[in-house]
N, C-alpha and C positions, 0 to 999 in steps of 0.2 A: 706476512699474513695479517690482515685486519679482521677482527671479529667483534661483535657486540655481545656483552654478557654482564655478569655480576659476580661478586666475590661472596661466597657463603657455602653452606653445606648442601645447597640444592633443594632443600625442603620447601622453600617458598619462592614464588616468582611474581615480580611486579614489573610491568613494562616501564614504568616511570623510573625505576631504579637501574635501568640498563645503562652501561657505560661502554666506551670503545677502547679496545686494547690492540697492541701490535706485537708481533713476534718476528724476529729476523733470523731465527735458528730452527725453523721448521716446527715451532710450537713447543720447544723445550723450555723456553723462558718467555715471559710476557712483560710488556711495559705499558703503563697507562697513557692513553692519548687524550681523551676528552670525557667530560662528565655528562655525556648525553649520547644518544644513539643518532645515527645519521647515515648518509650515503658516502661511499668512498670508492676511489679508483686509483690505479697506479699507471705510471708511464715510464719510459726510458728504462725498461727492465727492472722496475721497482725503485729506481733512484728518484723518481718524482711521485709523491703521494698527495692526493687531494681529498679533503674531508669536508662535508657540508652537513651541519646539524639539521635534523628535521624541523626543529623549532627555531626560527631565526631570532626569537626574542629570549632565548634561554640565557644569554649573557647579560640581560638587563636593559638592552637598548633595542630600538625598533629597526635599526639599520641592518640590512642583510649582509652576510659575510661568508667567506669560506676560509679554510685552514689548509696550509700546504707544508710539506717537508721535503727538503732536498738532500737530507742526510740519512735516508732510510728510517725515518721515524724517531730519531733521537731528539731533535728540536723541531718546533712547529712555529709557523708564522701566520698571522691573521691578515686577511685582505678584505677590506670593506668595499662593498659595491656602492661607492659614494654617489655615483651618477644614476643610480638605479632607484626604482620604486621601493619603498620600505616594505619589509616583511614579505619577502618572496619565499614561498614554501616549495622546496625542491621535491621533484618526483622522479628525476632521471639524471644520472651522472655517468658518463661513459667515456672511455678512450676510443675514438672512432677507428684507430688502427687495430685490426683483428688480433695481432699477436701481442698487443700491449707495449710495443716498443716506441710509439710516438710520444711527442711532447705536447700534444694539444688535447683538450678535453671539451666535451659538450655538456653544458649544464642547462636543464630545463626545469621550469617551475611555474607556479601560478600565484597571482595576487588578486586582491579584491579592491574595487573602487567603492567609496562610500559617499553618501550625501552629506555635505558639510553642515546642513541645517539640522537634519534629523539623525545624523550619524548612523544611518542604516546602510546596509550593503546594497549596492545597485547592480553590480555585475561581477563576474569572475572571468579573468583574462589570463592568457599564458604569456610567458616570456622565455627567451633562449639566449644563452651567453656562450661565447667561445673563449676558453682560457688557454693562453699560449705561453709555454715556458721555453720556447726554442732559443730565446736570447739569454737564458740564465747562465751565470758564470761567464758573462761576456762571450757567449757562444763557443766557449772552449770545448774541444773534443778530447775525451780521455785518451791517454797514452798508456804504454805498457806498465810504467811505474805506478799508475793509478789503480792497479788491480792487485788482489791478494788471493791466496788459497783459503778456501773455507772448508772445514772438516764437518761432515754430516754427523750429528749426534755426538759432538765433542770428540770425534775420533774413535768412538766405540764401534764395535762390530755390529753390523745390521745385516741380517740374513747371511751371516758368514763372511762378510767383507766390509772393508772400510772404504768410504767414498769421500772425495773432495773435488771441488771444481772452482774455477776462477770467477770472482765477482769484484765489482768496484769497491774500493775502500770506502768506509762510511764517511770519512771527512774529506774525501777527494773533491776538489773544486772543478768539476767538469761533468759533462753528460756523455754517455756512451754513443748515442746516435747511430745505432746499428739495429738492423732487423733481428728478430729473435731467431735463434737456431736451437735445435735439439741439444739438450745439455750434454756436454762432453765430459762425462764423469771419469775421474781417475780412480779406478777400482783396484783394490789390493786385497786378495783373499786372506782371511784370518787363518793362522796356523792351527789353532786348537778350537774345537767345537765346544760350546757351552750349553747350558740348559735352555737359553733363549733360542737356540737353534733347533730345538726339539718340540714335538707335540705328542699328545697321548696317542698310543696305537689304537687301532679300530676297536679292540675289545676292552678298552679302558676309558674311564671318565675321571675328571678332576673332582676331588672332594673340596670341602670348605677351606682346607689348608693349601690347596693347589697341587696336591699329590695325585698321581694317576693310579687309580684303584680299579680292580676287575669289575666289569659289569656282566653278570652271568647271562643276562638276556641277550646282550650283544655277542657273547661267547657262543651261546646256543645258536644264534643266527649265523655266525661265521662258519659253523660246522668244523672247527679245528679239531675237536675230539673225534670226529668221524674219520679223520685222516690218520689218527694215531691208534696203535694197538695197545698202548700202555694205559694205565689207569689215570695218568696225569700227563699234562703237557707243559712245556716251558715256553713262556711267551714274554718277549721284551715289552715293558710297559711304555717305552718311549720310541718314537721313530723320527728320523730327520725330516724337517719340513721340506717339502718339494721345492726345488729351486735354490736351496741354501748352498753357499759356496765355501763353507769352512772345510779345511783340509783333513785334520786329524779327528776322527769321531771319538765321542766319549765312550767309556766302558759302561755298558748298560747291564745291570744285573737282571737276568730273567726272573720272572715270577712263576712259581710252580702252581698250576691250576689243576685241582683234582676234578676229573671228569665226572665222578659219581655225584658231585654236588650240583651239577647242571641239571635242572629239572627237565624230565623228558616231556615230549610233546603230548599234550592232553592231560597232564597231571593237574590236580585240583589246586595246588599251591601257586600256580602261575597266575598272575594278575595283570591288569592293565598297567602299562609302563609309560611314564611321562619323562621326557627329556627337555630341560629348560636351557635356553641360550639367551645371553644378555647382550645388548647393544647400546652404545652411547648415543647413537643417532637413529632416528626413526627409519624403518624400512618402508620406502615409498613405492617400490616396484617389486613384483614377484610373479613368476610364471614357471609352470612345469613344462618339460618336454613331453609331448603327447606320444609316448611310446609305452610298450609293455615290458621293455627290457628291465627297467628299474624305475625308481621314483626321483629322478634328477630334476633339479630346478635351479633357477638363477634368481638372486635377490640383489637389490640395489638400494643403498641408503641415501639419505638426503644430502650428503656431501660428495657423492659420486664413488663410493667404495662398493665393489661388486663382491658377492659371495656365491659359492657353489656348494650344493649338497646333492649327494646321490642316494640318500636314504630317507627322503621325505622330511629333512630338516633335523634329524637326530644329530648328525655330525655336519658342521658347517665350516667351510674353509674360505678364507679371504682370497680373492683372485689377485695374483701378483701382476700388476701392470707397470712395475718400475716407477711408481709415483704418479702415473697419469690417471686422471680422474675419468670415470665413465659418465658420459652425458646421456646416453640412450642405449636401450637394448631392444633389438628387433629379432623376432623369430620368423623362420621361413614357414609359411602356411602350407606348402606342398611337400616339404621334406622335414619330417618331425624331429630329426636329430640335430638340426642345424640352427644356430643362433649367431647374431652379429652384435658385438659390443663396440660402440663408438667412443673413442678416446678424445679428451679435450685438446690433445696436441696433434690431431690429424691422423692418428692411427685407427685402424679397425681390427678388432680381435675376432677371429672366426673360429667356430667349432662345428664339426660335423659328427661328433660322437658324444653328444649330450654333455659337453663340458669337461670330459676327461683330458682332452688336449686342445690346444689353441694354436693357430698360426696368426702371424701379424702381417697386415698389409698396410701400405701407405695410401691414404686417400688422395685424390687429385688436389693440386694446389688451388683450392677454392675454399671459400668460407662455408662452414657447416650451417645449413639452414634449418635443420631439424625436421626435414621432410622424410617420410618413411621410404624405405626401399621398396622397389617393385620387382617381383621375382617371376621367373619363367616356371610354368607348371611342369615342364618336361626336363629341363637341364638344371641340376642342382647348383652349378657354379656360375650360372648366368643371372645377373640382376642389374638393376639400374640405380645409380646413386645421383642425388641432386645436390649440387654445390653452387655457391654464389661466386660470380665472376665480376671483377672490377668493383669489389665491395670493400673499399677502405673503411666505409661505414655502411651499415645496413640501410641507412637513409640516403646514401649517395645516389645521385640521379642515374649514374651509369651502372649501378648494381643490378644484376639480373641473374636468374637461375639458368643453369645449364644441366642437361641430362647426360651423365657419363655411363657408358656401357662396359661391363666386364663379362668375359666368357670363361675366365680361368679362376673364379673365386676371389677376385680382388687383387691378384698379382699385378695385373695391368688394367688400366682404364683408358678408354677412348672417348673423345667428345662426340656424342651422338647427335644432340639437337639443342640449339640455342633457344632460350626463353621457355623451355618445357618445364611445367610444374607438376605434371602427373602423366605417367605412361603405363601402358599395360601390354603384355605379350598376348594380343588378342587371338593370334593363331593357335595358341595353346589352350584357349578357354572354350572355343566353340566345338560342338560335336561334329559339325561338317563345315570347317572353315574354308573360305575361298582361297586362302593361302596360309600354309602352316607357319610361315615366318612373319606374318603380319604383326606390326606394332602400331598401336594408336597412342597419340599424345595430345594432351591439352596444352595449348601454347598461349602465353600472355606476353605480347610484344611490349618492348620498352616504350615508355611515355604513352601507354594506351591502357584503358580499363577493360577493353573487350578481350575475350578469349575465343580461340578457335580450336577445332578438332581436326587433326591431320593424321594420316596413316602412311605406312611405308612397308614394303616387302623386302627391303635390303638395309634396314636400320638407318634409313635416310642418307645413304651414300649417294645414290642417283635417283631413287624413286621417292617422291614426296607428293601426296595428294591431299588437297583440302576437302574434308568431308562436310564440315559446317563452318561457316565464316564467323559466326557469333553464337556462343553457347554460354550457359551458366555453369555447367559441369556435366560429368558423366560417371557412370559406375557399371561394374559387371556383376552379374549374379546368375548362377545356375545355367550357364550357357547363353545368356542374353547380355547385350550391352544396351543400356538405356541412356539417352542423351537428353538433357534439359535445355531447350532452346527458347530464348526470349521471343515474345510476340508483341504485337502492338498493344497499347493501353496497359502496360506493365503486366501482361499475362505471360504464362509459360505454356510450352507445348512439349510433349514427350515423343521421342522417336526411338524405335526399337529395331535391332538387327540380331539375326541368329547366325550370320556368316561373315560379318564385317564389311560387306559390300552393299547389300540391299537394305536400306532403311525405310521403315514404314511408320507413319504417324499413328500413335496410339489413340484409338477412338474411345472417348469416355462417354458414358450414357448421358443423354440429354436431360434426364430428370434429376440433375444434381441441384442441390440447394446453394448454388454459387453462380454469380454472374460472370466472374473471371477466374481463370485458373492461375492463381498466384503462387501456390506452394503445394508440392506433393512429396511424399516420402515413399521410397521403394522399400518394402518390407521383406523382400527376398522372393525366391522362387523355389518350387519343388515339384518335380515330375510333371512338367509341362504347363505351368501357370505362373504368372507373376502376380504377387499381392502388392497392392498400392494403396496408399492413403491420400485422398485428395482433400485438402483443407477447405472447409466451407465457412469457418469463422476464425479469424486470425487476431482477434483482440487479445492482448497479452493477459495471460492468466485465465482466459476463457476459450482456449483453442480447442476446436474439434473439427471433424470432417467425416467423409464417407469412406468406407472400406470397399475397395474394388478388386476384382479378380479378372485375369485375362484368359483368352483362349490359348491354344498351344503355341502359336507363333508370337504371342505377346502384344497383339495389335488391337484386339477388340475386348473391351472391358465391360463387366456387368457389376451392378451394385449388390454387395452382400449385406451390408449393415450401415445404418445412418448414425450420425452424431457420435463417432468413435473418438475417445479422448486422446489428445496429444498435448505436448508442451511447447513452449516458445522455441525450443531448439529443434523441433521437428521430430522428437522421439514420440512413439505411439504406444498406447497400451494394447499391444498385440503380441501374442506369443503362441507359437506352434509347439505342441507337446512333443518332446524329443522321443524318437523311437516308435511312435505310433502314427498311423496314417490319418490325416484329416481332422485331428482334434485341435481346436484353436480356442484360446481364452482371450477375451477383450473386455474393456470397460467402455460403456456408453454414457453420454450425458443425457439423463432421462428428462431434464427440464430445458431442452435446447432452445425452445421458443422464448422462454423468459430470460435465459442467459443471453441470447442474441439481442434482446431488448434492454439488457443491463438492469433487469429487475431482480434477479436472484443470482447467487453464486452457483457454481456447478454442483449438481448432485449426481454422483457416479453410481452405476450399477454394473455388476459383472455378468457376462453372458458367455456361453460355451456352445460350440458346434461339434458334432461328431461326424459330419459328412462334408468337410472342407468348405463350410460357409453357406451351404444351401439352406439349412435350418438352424435357428438359434434358440436357446433356452436359457433361463436363469439357473444359477447353481442351486441344486437341491440342498437345503440346510440339514445338518444333523438334528436328531430329535432332542438330544441332551448335550450339555456342555461337559468340560473335563471334570467338573465337580458333581456331575450327576443331576444337575438342575435342567428342567425342560425349557426349550426355546419356545416362545409364543407363536409358533407357525403352523400348528396342527390343522386348524380350520381356516387358514388364510391361503389364498392363491399365491403362486410363486412371484407374480409381478408386484405383490405387495409385501412379501416377506421371503427373502432368499439370502444366500451367502454371497458376500461381496469381498473382493480381494484387492489389495494395493498392487499396482502393476508396474510395467517397465519404466514409466516416466518418473518414478520416485526412487529408483535404485541408485545406490552409491557406486556399485560395481555392476556393469551390465552382464558380467559373467554369472551373477547370482540368479539363475533362472528357477522357475517353479519346478521344473522336471529334470530328469537325468536320462541320457541316452541309454544307459545300461540298467538303471532301476526301472524297468518297464512298468508303466501304469502308475508310478508313484509321483506325487506332487505335494510340495509344501506351499503354503501361502499365509500371509498375515492379513486378517480381515475381520469381519463381524457379520452377525446375522441380523437382518432388519430390512427396512425399506430403502436404505441407501448406505453408501460407504462412509464410515466414520473416520476421524483423524487417526493417524498411524498409532500414536501413543495410547489410544483407547481400544485398540484391537487385540485380538488373540491369534494364536498360531493353529492352523488347520492342516490336516493331512488326508490325502486320498490314495488308495492303493489300486483302484480300478479305472484309472484314466479320467477321473473327474465325474463319474456317475454318482458316487456317494462320498461324503466327507465326514471327518471326525475332528472335533476340537481336542488337541493333545496338550496344549499349555496355555495358561492365561498370560496375556501380555505378548508383545512382539519378541520374536526370537530369530536368530540366524540359524541356518540349517546347512547340513552337508550329508551327502550319500557316500557310503563306503561298501565295498564288496557287493556291488550290483544291488544295493538296497538291503543287503543282509545286516548292515550296521547303519543305523540312523543316529545322527548327533545333533543336538540343539544346544544353543548357548544364548543367554539373554542379550538383547540388543540395547545399546545406549544405557547400560547399567553395569556397575562393577560387580564382579562375581569371582568365586574361586572354584566353581563347579560347572560341570556340563551334565546334560541328560542324554541318555543313549538307550536305544532299543535294538535287540537282536532277533525280534520276532515280527518284523515288518510293521512296527508301530502299535502292536496290541498292548504291550506293557512297556513301562519306562523305568529306568534306574538312574540315580544320580551318582556322579563320580567327582571327587575333589581332586583337581589336578595341580593346585599350588597352595602355598601356605598363606599368602597375602592376596587380597582381592585385587583384580586388575580389570581394566576396561578392554574387553576383547573387541578389536576393530574388524577382524575378519577370521573366517575359518575356511580352509581349503583342503583339497586333496587332489590326486591326479585327475586329468581331464576326463578319463574314462570311468571315474568313480568306481574303480575295481580294487583299490588298495584298502588295507586295514589300518593305515596310519593317517592321522589328521594333523594338520599344522594350524595352530592358532597364533595370531598376531595380537599382542596386547601391550598396553601401556600401564605401568605401575605408577600411580600418582604419588607425589611426595616421597619418592624413593631415592632421589639424588642421582648419582652416576649409575648407568645401566638400567634406566627406567623403561627402556624399550626392550621387549622380550618376545621370544617365540617359544611355543610349547608344542612338542611333537607327542601326540597321544597314540600309543600303539595298542591295538586290540587283538593282535595275533594270538596272544596266550590264552584268551578266553574260550577258544574253540579247541575241541578235542582232536580234530583231524581236518583234512581237506576233503571236500565232497568228491565222490567217485564219479568220474565222467570219462566216457570213451567216445571219441569223435565219430566212430563208426556206428554208434548207437547200440552196441551190444551190452555195455555195462553203464547203466544210468539209474542205479537204484535210488540215488538221492535226488532225482529230478522227475518231474512228470509234466506232460503237456496239459494245458487247460486254457479255456477262453478267458478273456479279460472281463471281469465282473459278471454281470448277468446277461451280457450281450452274446448269447449263444447263436444268434442268427447271423445273417450276412451283413457285411459292411464293405462298401465299395465293390460289390459283386463277388465277394468270396468270404469264406469262413476261415478265420485265422486262429491258431492256437499257439501259445507261448510256453517256452520251457521255464519252469520255476523250481526253486529248491524246496524240498519237502522236509528235510531234517535241519532243525535249527542248531544242532550241535556241530555242524561242519561249516567250513567257509568255502566260498566258490573260487576265489583267486582270479587269475587272468583268463578264465574261460569266456570266450565271446558269446554269451548266451543269446544276445539279440540276433546273431546270425543263424540261429537254429530254430527260429519261428517257422511254422509250416502252414500252408494253405490246405485246409481239409477238402474243400471243393469250391468250384466256381458256381455261382448262383444265377438264376434268371433275373433279368432287369426289373426293378421296381421303381416307384416314384422317387425313392431315396437316391437313385443312381443318376438323377438328372438335376440340372439347375437351369434357371431362366436364361434365355439367349439375349443378345444385344437389344436394348430398348424395350425389353419385357421386364415386368416386375412380378413378384410373388404376391398374389392376392390373399385375403384372409382365409379363403377356402382351400388354399394350397396350390391352386392352379397358376400358371404363368399367363398374364394378360399384357397386351400391348399398351404402352403408355399412351394416354389420350393425346391425340394430335400428332403422334409420331408414327413413323413407319419402321418396319423391321430392316435389318441390315440388307443392303443391296447385294444380292448374291452374285451379280455380274462383276463385282470388284475383284473376285478371286481370279477371274479370267485375265485381269491385268497383271496380277502378281505371278500367275503360273501360265505362261504363254502356250504351253503344250495342251492345256485343257480344251475340250471341245464342248463342254456342257457345264451348267451350274444349276443349283436348286434354291428354291425359296425356303426361308426359315419356318419351322413348325412352331417356334416359340420356346423350344427346349434345346438344350445341348447336353451331351453326356459329360459327367464329371471326369476329368482326365485320369483320376486315380482308379476309377471303376474298371473292373475286368469282367463285368456281367455279360452273359450271352443269352440271346432270345428273350422271351417274356415281353414286358411292356416296351413299346417302340415309340416313346414320346418324341424322339428326334428323327422319326422316319421322314425322309424327304418326300416332297410332293413331286409332281411331274417335272422332268428335266426341261431346261431351256437351252437352246444353242448359244454358245459364246459369240459375240459380235465377230463376223468374218469367218465363222466356222460352221455355217448353216449346211453346207454341202457334206462335210464330214459327219455332222450330226445326223443328216438324213440317211447317209450310207450306213451308219451304225444301227439305226432303229428301223430301217426299211428292209423287207425281204425281197430277194430277186424274183421277178415275175416268172421268168423262164424256168427256174429251178422249181418254183412252187407248182407250176402247171405240170411239169414232168412227173413230180411225185404224185399229184392228184390223179393224173391219167393212168399211171402205173397201178395205183390202188384199185381204180375202177376196172381195169382190165383183169386183174387177179380175181376180183369178186365175180365179174361176168363169166370168166372161164370156169370157176368153181361151180357156179349155179348151172351153167350149161352142161357140165360134166355130170352133175347129179341128176339133172333132168333126162339126159340122154341115156344113161346107164341104169337109172333106177325107176324112171316113170315111163318114158316113151317106149322102151323095150319091153316093159311089162304090161303094155296095153293102154297107156295114157291115163289121164286123170279119171276117166269114166270107170276104168278097171278098179280103182281104189275105193269107189263107192260100194263095190260088191265084195271086196276082200275083207275078211275079218283078221284081227291081229294074230290069231293063232294059226292061220292057214299057212301051208308051205308051197303056195303056187308061184312064188317069185323066182326068177331065174338067178341062180348063183353058181357060176362056173369056176370062180376063183376067189381069192381073198379080197380083191378089189370089189367084186360084186357084193360080197357079204358086208363090207364096210358101207358101201353106198346104200344097200337095203336097210341097214340099221339106221342110217341118217334119215331115210325116207319114213320108216316106221315111227321114229322119234318125232319127226315133224308132224306126222299125221296125228299122233297122240296129243301133242301140245295144242294143235289147232282144235281138236274135239273138246278138250278140257276148257280152253278159252271160250269157245262158242257156248258151251253149257253154262259156264260161270256168268257170262254176259247176259244170257237169257234169264237166269235166276235173279240176278241183280236188278234187271230192268223190271221184272214182275214185282219184286219187293218194293222198289221205289214207287211204282204206280199204286200199290195198295196203301203205302204210308201216306202218299199225297192225298188220296181220296178220304182217308180218315181225318187228316188235318182240315180239309175243306169242310168236312161234315161237322167238325167240332168247333171251329172258330168262325165259320160263316164268312161274313164280309169284312172282318177286322183288317185294318191297314197297319203297316209297320215298316221300319227300315229294312231294306234288303242287304244282303252281303256286299253287293257291288257298291251301294251307297256308303257303307261303312268304310270300305277300302278306299273310296275316293276321298272321303273326309280325312282319312289318315294322313294323306300327303298334302292337303290343301293349306294347312296352317303355317308350317315352317319351311317348306321346300322352296319358297320364293327367294330366300336369302341365305347366305352362309355366314357362320360365326366368324368374326374377325380375330377373336382371341383364341389362344390355344388352351381352351378351358374344358374340353371334353376328353377326359383321360381314357375312357373305355374304348373310344374309337380307335385308339392306337394299338390295342392288344393284338390285332391280327392284320393291321393295315400294311400293305406293301406299296411300293411305287406303282402307280396305275396310269397308263397312258395308252392311246390308240396306236395300233400298228397299221399303217396305210401302205398302199402300193406306191412305188416310186413316182409313177406318172401322176398320181392323184394327190401328192403331198402339198399342203399349203401351210407353211409355218405360221402365217398370220391368222389362220382361222382357229376358232375354239373347237375342241372336240365336243361331241354331243354327249349328254349324260347317259349312263347305262344303268339299268336296274338288274341286279343279279339276284335271281330267285333261288331259294334253297332247293336242294335236290329232293328232299321230302319235307312235308309240312303237316303237322297236326294242328287242327284249328278247332279247339273245343268251343262250344257255345257260339259258334259262328263269328268269332273275333278274328281280325286280320293278323297275318304273320308279320314280324318285323322285316324290313327291307333296308338295305344300305345303299345310298346313292353315292356313287363315286364320280367325282369330277376331276379331270386331270390337273387343273390349275387351282384346286381348292382343297381344303381339308375335308375329310369325310364327315358327313352330318348324320346324326342318329335321330330318328323320328320317334317321339314318345307315343305310347298307346293313348287313344282317346279315353 
């Protein structure tokens, strides 16, 4: 082992004081190598060691050199690069043989050239050397007598056994010249177990003297007293370390624990509990298993040691890999109890029970490339591993990636596809896949820079189809696969599929502020839409672009917002609020014109939408800060003074989101109130509990945050500052308390809890500066004891006294076509636990459609008056395109300018997306005519039948009621009260009643007409007498003027919202013989059934034209 370090108490660190040391007994003892730091590499299984100082002039001369040892570091030799350029600065030294058994090394460095006259640097160049030791010791190969047995740890017991293995003697004059093989250890179990073979039992912790003492909080958690009927229990303080091989256990004296000293649940003397763990090396990786069973997580330090904890970090155990370092940890995104740990010696450690047990599998004989595994969403044991083939060196020209497939959890691997660098089980991702076994792979051929996309339905055994010959890359999200394809002039095009077979080019709106599509970022998809960021300015440090959203099949995009901020790596300030529909927060560049002209730096402002991007607003600032001082925004509009938050592009860990999927409506953010976003260190911490409608400043300065117990516990810790305290709230942020969790101040680098944010334990990762050994620490802070009980919750809904349904914030109306209420805790003294509250939200009712349920369609934009207008010079989407995508269709419709938001469930009401008259698809004219034409013969038969019935009824009444009683002349003599009509049976009586009723109605009508006629005549004569010969506009002239101004042309934009309230598809129905698809239908005027016309003003009329939107004529 070669390491760089310094000798001292660890209280101070100076890079210039670092020296190089070597150990050949596993770190038990160390030997000084060189008085500087540098690069080092080993060969021939450690018998050749090469060391190169970072500073070639550290020895006092300008000539570059390297040092080597052929006796395992006991003596060192210097080799000057006499024929080389002076002062080569190294940056890479490797043994190109993957297992380190080779005797050749590659040394790369840089040097500068200077002007001899001015002595100034003119250029920086690179140089590469091959160092070959294959001829050392006259090329002699070691024999059996050149080896010795080496005892691990000087022959002491390690994990209950003694180990030794064969290695070359230190002074042997030979090279092994053999490929590395797994160490064949000679293992001898130790007879007696010692204290080093034991660890504290679960209910115990070590004190300052290293003794295991009872922890009554852990005892209460383990419930051991619940299982005992006695007043005390006997518990052994030590337990044998799992995997220890010693034979004879120690005699452990049990400890008598009185059960009455364990505080009962809800007692006032129970407080917050903190558990501290120390590490010599920094924890670089950590991740929880996303399950409700427990709080299991895996941690990995900087030297490849893995640790497992099942209680949120309170008790941490090192994972025994038999000396093999872990280089990577991968979690299965589809099966939450599974994880895969990659070993440095070609082993993979698999667990499917959250780390309680592991199985070991051997990876294929290939170089580990560090590429992530790709998993099947349906089969837990099926995944793809990528290894390097023909890779004596990663730089070897024949080195290439190979995709290996396993279907049995890693027990066996088969070579699936050569040169594959990324594959996905596409058939398991789509809702309606064309083939369930489809696999898609991105392939990069050897000696080529182009990449292709191929697919197969039999794992590339016999079926291999090239989908795209040249791509930049592809990804899957929410049931879509999006492929980035290069286009001419360094542009990109996006193609989308929802079944793996049919790909369609994504149509971006033409009103984009970009001449070429050079970069876009897929932001995800949710419930039928893809969100995409199209870069419009790619100048480093001033990147921004437009936020787009697709239709349901991901092919037609509309612009939601302009100048949305992004960084050089393609990350975008865009975040959907977890657990709530349609709420998105983003940062825009408010001065994009001047930024594009390089006149100003970016000025960011934060905006929020509550309807999936259709409408955006600035964040409403709080009236007062956390100290009670007023913000100067009372009399200023939001566009000049609002709340701004730092976003996704500035996060150290992308898992640190504003919101939580279980703490519904809650969001934290670091920002400021003003006209623009200020630098991070000048900002404060804000909280909202109603989904972003209102905000409160909770702490001055930037803080890290975490949610616990579904938002029932909120924790804040200062960021980028040493501290010994946290702030917490148990009343949803209304009040805050401080808690001191350690004695010495530490720099907290992160605070985490389980992914569902339902636990009451929080894990802090800190570094104690100037603390020497064990400066890296974790703190598990447990809040379980501060609650009296768990909230009462019955899944059937019968017992939910501690919860109630309520809307989010003040939004009691409809959102996305329905009213939603959420279940929230009402009693602050109880904790929620693992109850999935988000699954118990309820829709109170579906609502009628309003303007908020619609967004602008393709090539339409939202105008200042809220209507969707067609972009000048462009046309709406060609509706006939859908006929090509869906061959079974016989008709299509033109766009109205609006389309319904996919999230909306509204019914009835406003019909902004109401289709206009249908058009036949090309080649489907006959089917279209048959669908909308009525059969002439059937129509005639119905009409004739109705006429015959009417005629027969009329003749029957005339014959039995009028002719038989003397004809019409008889009725002029009969009075209504006379009984002179013939009535021989019931039929006669019914007919006579009809006749009398008809006679009565005719007399009343005649009388009313005569009276009205006389009244009108009298009124007209009075008017003529009063006004004489005055002239004025008549009713008919007003009616004619009503239609003369605007009826000549129809609006091109979808800007008349009221016309959609009752509009339906309107088209003529013609007889089959008279149908002419090329002719336009004539306009119709639909008059109302009744009309009140006060003051002689004309009534409104709607003109419906089949191929145009309805036009409303305004009153004169």
